VOPAGU-2260 file (C-alpha; in pm, 1 decimal, decimal comma):
REM VOPAGU-2260
SITE   aa  ch    i         X         Y         Z
SITE  UNK   A    0   -2704,5   -5950,7   -3187,4
SITE  UNK   A    1   -3002,0   -6142,1   -3339,6
SITE  UNK   A    2   -2935,1   -6472,5   -3510,0
SITE  UNK   A    3   -2853,5   -6430,9   -3879,9
SITE  UNK   A    4   -3063,0   -6576,0   -4159,0
SITE  UNK   A    5   -2855,2   -6867,9   -4289,4
SITE  UNK   A    6   -2829,9   -7010,6   -4638,8
SITE  UNK   A    7   -2666,0   -7351,6   -4642,5
SITE  UNK   A    8   -2347,1   -7335,1   -4440,5
SITE  UNK   A    9   -2317,0   -6956,3   -4467,4
SITE  UNK   A   10   -2479,4   -6665,4   -4289,1
SITE  UNK   A   11   -2506,8   -6317,2   -4437,1
SITE  UNK   A   12   -2421,3   -5994,6   -4258,2
SITE  UNK   A   13   -2455,9   -5628,8   -4353,6
SITE  UNK   A   14   -2157,7   -5413,6   -4264,4
SITE  UNK   A   15   -2224,8   -5039,8   -4262,9
SITE  UNK   A   16   -1960,0   -4780,1   -4189,6
SITE  UNK   A   17   -1866,5   -4416,4   -4216,2
SITE  UNK   A   18   -1541,2   -4229,2   -4156,5
SITE  UNK   A   19   -1335,0   -3943,9   -4292,0
SITE  UNK   A   20   -1278,7   -4001,6   -4663,1
SITE  UNK   A   21    -919,2   -4111,9   -4730,3
SITE  UNK   A   22    -727,0   -4361,3   -4942,4
SITE  UNK   A   23    -724,5   -4730,1   -4858,3
SITE  UNK   A   24   -1060,9   -4778,1   -4690,2
SITE  UNK   A   25   -1211,5   -5022,7   -4939,9
SITE  UNK   A   26    -887,3   -5219,9   -4964,3
SITE  UNK   A   27    -859,8   -5250,4   -4586,4
SITE  UNK   A   28   -1224,4   -5352,1   -4538,0
SITE  UNK   A   29   -1213,6   -5605,1   -4820,7
SITE  UNK   A   30    -891,9   -5751,9   -4684,2
SITE  UNK   A   31   -1037,4   -5791,3   -4337,1
SITE  UNK   A   32   -1345,4   -5967,4   -4473,5
SITE  UNK   A   33   -1130,3   -6197,3   -4685,5
SITE  UNK   A   34    -915,4   -6283,6   -4382,9
SITE  UNK   A   35   -1236,3   -6377,4   -4199,3
SITE  UNK   A   36   -1327,2   -6610,2   -4488,4
SITE  UNK   A   37   -1607,1   -6380,5   -4599,4
SITE  UNK   A   38   -1747,2   -6360,5   -4951,7
SITE  UNK   A   39   -1871,5   -6012,4   -5051,5
SITE  UNK   A   40   -2209,5   -6047,0   -5224,1
SITE  UNK   A   41   -2305,7   -5677,5   -5242,3
SITE  UNK   A   42   -2105,9   -5358,4   -5201,6
SITE  UNK   A   43   -2194,4   -4989,2   -5228,9
SITE  UNK   A   44   -1996,4   -4682,2   -5132,1
SITE  UNK   A   45   -2015,2   -4304,4   -5147,0
SITE  UNK   A   46   -1778,2   -4020,4   -5067,0
SITE  UNK   A   47   -1966,3   -3705,4   -4964,7
SITE  UNK   A   48   -1807,9   -3389,2   -5107,8
SITE  UNK   A   49   -2013,5   -3182,2   -4862,1
SITE  UNK   A   50   -1909,6   -3347,0   -4535,6
SITE  UNK   A   51   -1585,2   -3515,8   -4642,3
SITE  UNK   A   52   -1720,1   -3844,4   -4504,8
SITE  UNK   A   53   -1698,7   -4186,3   -4669,4
SITE  UNK   A   54   -1994,7   -4423,9   -4646,2
SITE  UNK   A   55   -2005,1   -4794,4   -4726,7
SITE  UNK   A   56   -2244,9   -5086,7   -4706,0
SITE  UNK   A   57   -2122,8   -5439,6   -4768,7
SITE  UNK   A   58   -2311,2   -5768,1   -4753,7
SITE  UNK   A   59   -2086,3   -6062,2   -4679,3
SITE  UNK   A   60   -2158,0   -6435,5   -4659,6
SITE  UNK   A   61   -1945,4   -6649,8   -4432,7
SITE  UNK   A   62   -1947,6   -6976,6   -4243,6
SITE  UNK   A   63   -1763,0   -6801,4   -3960,1
SITE  UNK   A   64   -1950,6   -6659,7   -3656,8
SITE  UNK   A   65   -2014,3   -6287,4   -3631,1
SITE  UNK   A   66   -1746,8   -6261,1   -3361,3
SITE  UNK   A   67   -1484,6   -6370,4   -3614,3
SITE  UNK   A   68   -1587,6   -6095,1   -3855,5
SITE  UNK   A   69   -1587,8   -5840,5   -3576,3
SITE  UNK   A   70   -1241,8   -5945,7   -3461,4
SITE  UNK   A   71   -1097,2   -5889,1   -3810,0
SITE  UNK   A   72   -1285,5   -5563,9   -3867,6
SITE  UNK   A   73   -1211,8   -5399,9   -3531,6
SITE  UNK   A   74    -847,2   -5305,0   -3607,8
SITE  UNK   A   75    -952,5   -5156,5   -3944,0
SITE  UNK   A   76   -1230,2   -4958,8   -3779,1
SITE  UNK   A   77    -988,0   -4826,1   -3519,1
SITE  UNK   A   78    -725,2   -4733,4   -3778,8
SITE  UNK   A   79    -974,3   -4527,8   -3980,3
SITE  UNK   A   80   -1175,6   -4404,1   -3679,6
SITE  UNK   A   81   -1493,9   -4555,8   -3820,9
SITE  UNK   A   82   -1850,5   -4555,8   -3699,9
SITE  UNK   A   83   -1960,1   -4905,9   -3794,1
SITE  UNK   A   84   -2219,3   -5175,5   -3739,0
SITE  UNK   A   85   -2245,2   -5542,1   -3832,0
SITE  UNK   A   86   -2599,4   -5678,7   -3854,3
SITE  UNK   A   87   -2744,5   -6011,8   -3968,4
SITE  UNK   A   88   -2916,7   -5979,4   -4305,7
SITE  UNK   A   89   -3288,6   -6047,0   -4284,2
SITE  UNK   A   90   -3314,4   -6042,8   -3905,1
SITE  UNK   A   91   -3640,5   -5858,9   -3820,8
SITE  UNK   A   92   -3599,8   -5520,0   -3654,0
SITE  UNK   A   93   -3811,3   -5484,2   -3341,5
SITE  UNK   A   94   -4043,3   -5195,2   -3421,0
SITE  UNK   A   95   -4295,5   -5000,5   -3216,8
SITE  UNK   A   96   -4561,2   -4825,8   -3425,7
SITE  UNK   A   97   -4739,3   -4512,0   -3305,3
SITE  UNK   A   98   -5066,6   -4392,3   -3457,1
SITE  UNK   A   99   -5371,7   -4176,5   -3386,1
SITE  UNK   A  100   -5693,9   -4216,1   -3586,9
SITE  UNK   A  101   -5582,3   -4264,0   -3949,5
SITE  UNK   A  102   -5545,5   -4634,6   -4029,1
SITE  UNK   A  103   -5379,9   -4640,0   -4371,7
SITE  UNK   A  104   -5011,6   -4624,3   -4272,7
SITE  UNK   A  105   -5054,0   -4863,7   -3979,9
SITE  UNK   A  106   -5243,5   -5110,1   -4198,7
SITE  UNK   A  107   -4978,5   -5097,7   -4472,3
SITE  UNK   A  108   -4701,7   -5168,1   -4221,4
SITE  UNK   A  109   -4889,1   -5455,0   -4058,6
SITE  UNK   A  110   -4987,6   -5610,7   -4390,9
SITE  UNK   A  111   -4636,9   -5590,7   -4537,5
SITE  UNK   A  112   -4488,1   -5730,0   -4217,2
SITE  UNK   A  113   -4732,3   -6022,0   -4212,0
SITE  UNK   A  114   -4675,5   -6096,0   -4581,8
SITE  UNK   A  115   -4302,6   -6131,9   -4517,1
SITE  UNK   A  116   -4188,0   -5846,9   -4739,7
SITE  UNK   A  117   -4097,9   -5608,7   -4455,5
SITE  UNK   A  118   -3820,6   -5731,3   -4221,3
SITE  UNK   A  119   -3964,9   -5595,4   -3898,8
SITE  UNK   A  120   -4131,8   -5742,7   -3591,3
SITE  UNK   A  121   -4405,0   -5535,5   -3425,2
SITE  UNK   A  122   -4450,9   -5629,9   -3058,7
SITE  UNK   A  123   -4655,4   -5320,6   -2969,8
SITE  UNK   A  124   -4873,9   -5045,7   -3113,8
SITE  UNK   A  125   -4919,6   -4719,7   -2922,2
SITE  UNK   A  126   -5197,3   -4467,7   -2983,0
SITE  UNK   A  127   -5336,1   -4159,2   -2814,6
SITE  UNK   A  128   -5684,6   -4270,7   -2926,8
SITE  UNK   A  129   -5875,2   -4600,6   -2920,1
SITE  UNK   A  130   -5993,6   -4590,8   -3283,6
SITE  UNK   A  131   -5739,2   -4840,4   -3423,2
SITE  UNK   A  132   -5753,2   -5098,6   -3144,7
SITE  UNK   A  133   -5967,9   -5327,7   -3359,9
SITE  UNK   A  134   -5717,8   -5314,6   -3646,2
SITE  UNK   A  135   -5434,4   -5403,9   -3408,2
SITE  UNK   A  136   -5643,3   -5692,8   -3272,6
SITE  UNK   A  137   -5705,1   -5822,9   -3625,5
SITE  UNK   A  138   -5329,8   -5854,8   -3674,7
SITE  UNK   A  139   -5276,2   -5992,1   -3325,6
SITE  UNK   A  140   -5054,1   -5707,8   -3204,3
SITE  UNK   A  141   -5092,5   -5570,6   -2848,1
SITE  UNK   A  142   -5247,8   -5222,8   -2850,9
SITE  UNK   A  143   -5152,7   -4966,5   -2585,4
SITE  UNK   A  144   -5377,6   -4664,8   -2539,6
SITE  UNK   A  145   -5172,1   -4378,3   -2399,1
SITE  UNK   A  146   -5382,0   -4058,9   -2404,1
SITE  UNK   A  147   -5191,2   -3732,6   -2429,8
SITE  UNK   A  148   -5283,8   -3387,4   -2302,9
SITE  UNK   A  149   -5066,3   -3087,2   -2235,5
SITE  UNK   A  150   -5067,5   -3178,7   -1868,2
SITE  UNK   A  151   -5012,3   -3554,0   -1910,8
SITE  UNK   A  152   -4747,5   -3543,1   -2184,8
SITE  UNK   A  153   -4448,1   -3613,0   -1952,7
SITE  UNK   A  154   -4627,1   -3915,0   -1804,3
SITE  UNK   A  155   -4730,3   -4035,7   -2150,2
SITE  UNK   A  156   -4374,0   -4019,3   -2278,6
SITE  UNK   A  157   -4249,3   -4199,9   -1969,2
SITE  UNK   A  158   -4498,6   -4480,2   -2039,7
SITE  UNK   A  159   -4371,7   -4489,6   -2398,6
SITE  UNK   A  160   -4011,7   -4513,3   -2278,6
SITE  UNK   A  161   -4105,7   -4808,4   -2056,5
SITE  UNK   A  162   -4258,6   -4990,6   -2352,6
SITE  UNK   A  163   -3949,9   -4923,5   -2566,2
SITE  UNK   A  164   -3729,1   -5070,2   -2295,5
SITE  UNK   A  165   -3961,0   -5359,3   -2211,5
SITE  UNK   A  166   -3983,5   -5476,5   -2573,3
SITE  UNK   A  167   -3620,2   -5407,9   -2671,5
SITE  UNK   A  168   -3741,5   -5170,5   -2943,3
SITE  UNK   A  169   -3490,3   -5083,3   -3213,7
SITE  UNK   A  170   -3712,4   -4858,4   -3428,2
SITE  UNK   A  171   -4011,5   -4632,6   -3359,8
SITE  UNK   A  172   -4242,0   -4550,3   -3651,9
SITE  UNK   A  173   -4484,7   -4259,5   -3636,5
SITE  UNK   A  174   -4761,6   -4383,1   -3867,1
SITE  UNK   A  175   -4970,7   -4065,6   -3873,1
SITE  UNK   A  176   -4925,5   -4009,8   -3499,9
SITE  UNK   A  177   -5069,2   -3663,9   -3446,8
SITE  UNK   A  178   -4870,2   -3559,9   -3142,4
SITE  UNK   A  179   -4536,6   -3378,3   -3121,5
SITE  UNK   A  180   -4264,4   -3563,5   -2931,1
SITE  UNK   A  181   -4054,1   -3370,9   -2681,0
SITE  UNK   A  182   -3704,5   -3255,3   -2771,5
SITE  UNK   A  183   -3554,6   -3491,9   -2513,8
SITE  UNK   A  184   -3733,0   -3794,1   -2660,4
SITE  UNK   A  185   -3640,7   -3690,1   -3015,4
SITE  UNK   A  186   -3274,6   -3670,5   -2915,2
SITE  UNK   A  187   -3290,7   -4013,8   -2751,9
SITE  UNK   A  188   -3444,3   -4158,6   -3069,7
SITE  UNK   A  189   -3198,3   -3997,5   -3312,9
SITE  UNK   A  190   -3169,5   -4221,8   -3616,1
SITE  UNK   A  191   -3418,3   -4467,3   -3462,4
SITE  UNK   A  192   -3755,4   -4302,1   -3531,0
SITE  UNK   A  193   -3924,2   -4246,1   -3866,8
SITE  UNK   A  194   -4214,9   -4011,3   -3940,3
SITE  UNK   A  195   -4439,1   -3961,6   -4244,7
SITE  UNK   A  196   -4612,6   -3646,1   -4364,2
SITE  UNK   A  197   -4771,0   -3511,2   -4678,4
SITE  UNK   A  198   -4533,8   -3307,8   -4891,6
SITE  UNK   A  199   -4747,6   -2994,4   -4885,0
SITE  UNK   A  200   -4562,9   -2883,0   -4574,0
SITE  UNK   A  201   -4479,4   -2608,1   -4512,5
SITE  UNK   A  202   -4698,4   -2463,0   -4790,9
SITE  UNK   A  203   -5023,9   -2589,9   -4643,9
SITE  UNK   A  204   -5003,6   -2606,7   -4267,5
SITE  UNK   A  205   -5284,5   -2678,5   -4028,4
SITE  UNK   A  206   -5610,6   -2860,6   -4084,9
SITE  UNK   A  207   -5738,3   -3008,6   -4412,3
SITE  UNK   A  208   -5420,9   -2976,3   -4621,9
SITE  UNK   A  209   -5577,1   -3155,1   -4919,5
SITE  UNK   A  210   -5865,1   -2909,1   -4925,2
SITE  UNK   A  211   -5609,7   -2627,2   -4917,9
SITE  UNK   A  212   -5418,6   -2794,1   -5200,6
SITE  UNK   A  213   -5737,9   -2831,8   -5404,7
SITE  UNK   A  214   -5823,9   -2466,9   -5352,9
SITE  UNK   A  215   -5481,8   -2369,4   -5486,8
SITE  UNK   A  216   -5506,2   -2603,1   -5786,5
SITE  UNK   A  217   -5194,6   -2809,6   -5713,1
SITE  UNK   A  218   -5064,0   -3040,1   -5985,8
SITE  UNK   A  219   -4847,8   -3264,0   -5766,1
SITE  UNK   A  220   -4915,1   -3429,2   -5432,4
SITE  UNK   A  221   -4686,8   -3659,1   -5240,7
SITE  UNK   A  222   -4536,2   -3771,2   -4913,0
SITE  UNK   A  223   -4206,4   -3753,8   -4726,3
SITE  UNK   A  224   -4065,1   -4009,3   -4482,6
SITE  UNK   A  225   -3789,0   -3878,4   -4259,5
SITE  UNK   A  226   -3608,6   -3936,0   -3933,7
SITE  UNK   A  227   -3757,8   -3762,3   -3633,0
SITE  UNK   A  228   -3579,2   -3461,3   -3484,7
SITE  UNK   A  229   -3676,0   -3180,3   -3251,7
SITE  UNK   A  230   -3738,1   -2960,6   -3557,5
SITE  UNK   A  231   -4091,6   -3050,9   -3664,0
SITE  UNK   A  232   -4099,6   -3230,0   -4002,3
SITE  UNK   A  233   -3744,2   -3121,3   -4083,5
SITE  UNK   A  234   -3547,6   -3437,6   -4004,9
SITE  UNK   A  235   -3316,9   -3611,5   -4255,2
SITE  UNK   A  236   -3526,2   -3734,7   -4548,8
SITE  UNK   A  237   -3523,8   -4106,7   -4629,7
SITE  UNK   A  238   -3781,2   -4133,4   -4909,4
SITE  UNK   A  239   -4025,3   -3917,0   -5104,6
SITE  UNK   A  240   -4286,5   -3989,0   -5368,7
SITE  UNK   A  241   -4507,3   -3762,8   -5580,3
SITE  UNK   A  242   -4795,2   -3823,2   -5820,0
SITE  UNK   A  243   -4964,6   -3591,1   -6068,6
SITE  UNK   A  244   -5317,9   -3466,2   -6014,1
SITE  UNK   A  245   -5534,9   -3214,5   -6196,5
SITE  UNK   A  246   -5834,2   -2982,3   -6168,5
SITE  UNK   A  247   -6082,3   -3271,0   -6186,5
SITE  UNK   A  248   -5969,9   -3424,7   -5857,8
SITE  UNK   A  249   -6195,7   -3341,1   -5564,2
SITE  UNK   A  250   -6048,7   -3281,1   -5218,4
SITE  UNK   A  251   -6176,3   -3625,3   -5118,3
SITE  UNK   A  252   -6002,0   -3789,3   -5415,3
SITE  UNK   A  253   -5682,3   -3598,8   -5338,7
SITE  UNK   A  254   -5695,1   -3723,5   -4981,0
SITE  UNK   A  255   -5747,8   -4083,4   -5098,1
SITE  UNK   A  256   -5452,8   -4062,2   -5336,0
SITE  UNK   A  257   -5248,8   -3899,3   -5061,4
SITE  UNK   A  258   -5318,5   -4184,8   -4820,5
SITE  UNK   A  259   -5194,0   -4434,5   -5076,3
SITE  UNK   A  260   -4874,2   -4238,5   -5137,2
SITE  UNK   A  261   -4813,7   -4192,3   -4765,3
SITE  UNK   A  262   -4843,3   -4565,0   -4698,7
SITE  UNK   A  263   -4606,3   -4664,8   -4980,4
SITE  UNK   A  264   -4350,1   -4402,5   -4888,6
SITE  UNK   A  265   -4345,5   -4495,5   -4520,5
SITE  UNK   A  266   -4318,5   -4868,9   -4591,6
SITE  UNK   A  267   -4026,7   -4808,9   -4828,2
SITE  UNK   A  268   -3842,3   -4594,7   -4574,2
SITE  UNK   A  269   -3894,2   -4852,0   -4299,8
SITE  UNK   A  270   -3775,1   -5131,5   -4528,6
SITE  UNK   A  271   -3452,5   -4949,6   -4620,0
SITE  UNK   A  272   -3388,5   -4872,7   -4253,0
SITE  UNK   A  273   -3456,7   -5232,2   -4148,7
SITE  UNK   A  274   -3220,0   -5357,0   -4419,3
SITE  UNK   A  275   -2949,5   -5121,5   -4284,1
SITE  UNK   A  276   -2936,3   -4923,8   -4608,0
SITE  UNK   A  277   -2968,1   -4573,9   -4456,7
SITE  UNK   A  278   -2671,9   -4384,9   -4311,3
SITE  UNK   A  279   -2681,8   -4036,2   -4164,6
SITE  UNK   A  280   -2465,6   -3760,2   -4311,0
SITE  UNK   A  281   -2548,1   -3465,3   -4089,6
SITE  UNK   A  282   -2893,2   -3341,2   -4192,1
SITE  UNK   A  283   -2892,1   -3564,9   -4500,8
SITE  UNK   A  284   -2918,6   -3937,7   -4553,2
SITE  UNK   A  285   -2715,4   -4172,9   -4770,4
SITE  UNK   A  286   -2950,1   -4448,1   -4895,8
SITE  UNK   A  287   -2790,3   -4754,9   -5053,7
SITE  UNK   A  288   -3102,0   -4892,5   -5223,1
């Protein structure tokens, strides 16, 4: 576990959990944290009527080591058959970013990370083209060119897997990466890979979606950030944003507005994930923002 970000004598941790909804969960969790000399500074919870699952995120400050918290929480987790994690608040999540030729999403991630507003660390950028190598160099991040063809795709994904293992990657972000990952890789990255796409899908598939949208006279454009699954662009949604447009917007202006929305939406989704605010509920997400 990474070292927590400390304030004074205390360190803060984010506890996230899910289990079958039943009486006594909050009382038991709160009691365990109190016994470990923890002070709850933030708490959110949700009981899903669809899945019957209970979800909770708690931030707790304590002078005790993480092992002490874990020792008090373990019996509670076992009693309620919980899926749970305890993570230091503010510790940067090691993130590999994948891209192709479009720079806007990659640039937004790199800028927000460098400015200190996005709690991630980017040790590597992977692309199937060389176009964004200069941008990666500007930010001082190693750039790995892994070309992909139908014949070389297995080898390309094996090279990607080696990078993920070598750099202890916790999150993969597809920042306009225009290649489809294999089902096996998608399964291995369940809940650990985020993709971004324009919200015209599936209405406007294929090339030049903004030109198609202009031709149809759309009044809203937007973007969707979601977890990656084997079903193309149908993974659990983390964040969406839309803006209004009208007949006066050219296809080029629509595309420019779309790039801005895509960047903001992806950064927000990555931030919530890195802050351990997103929990999976089947095909849906619970986001404690």
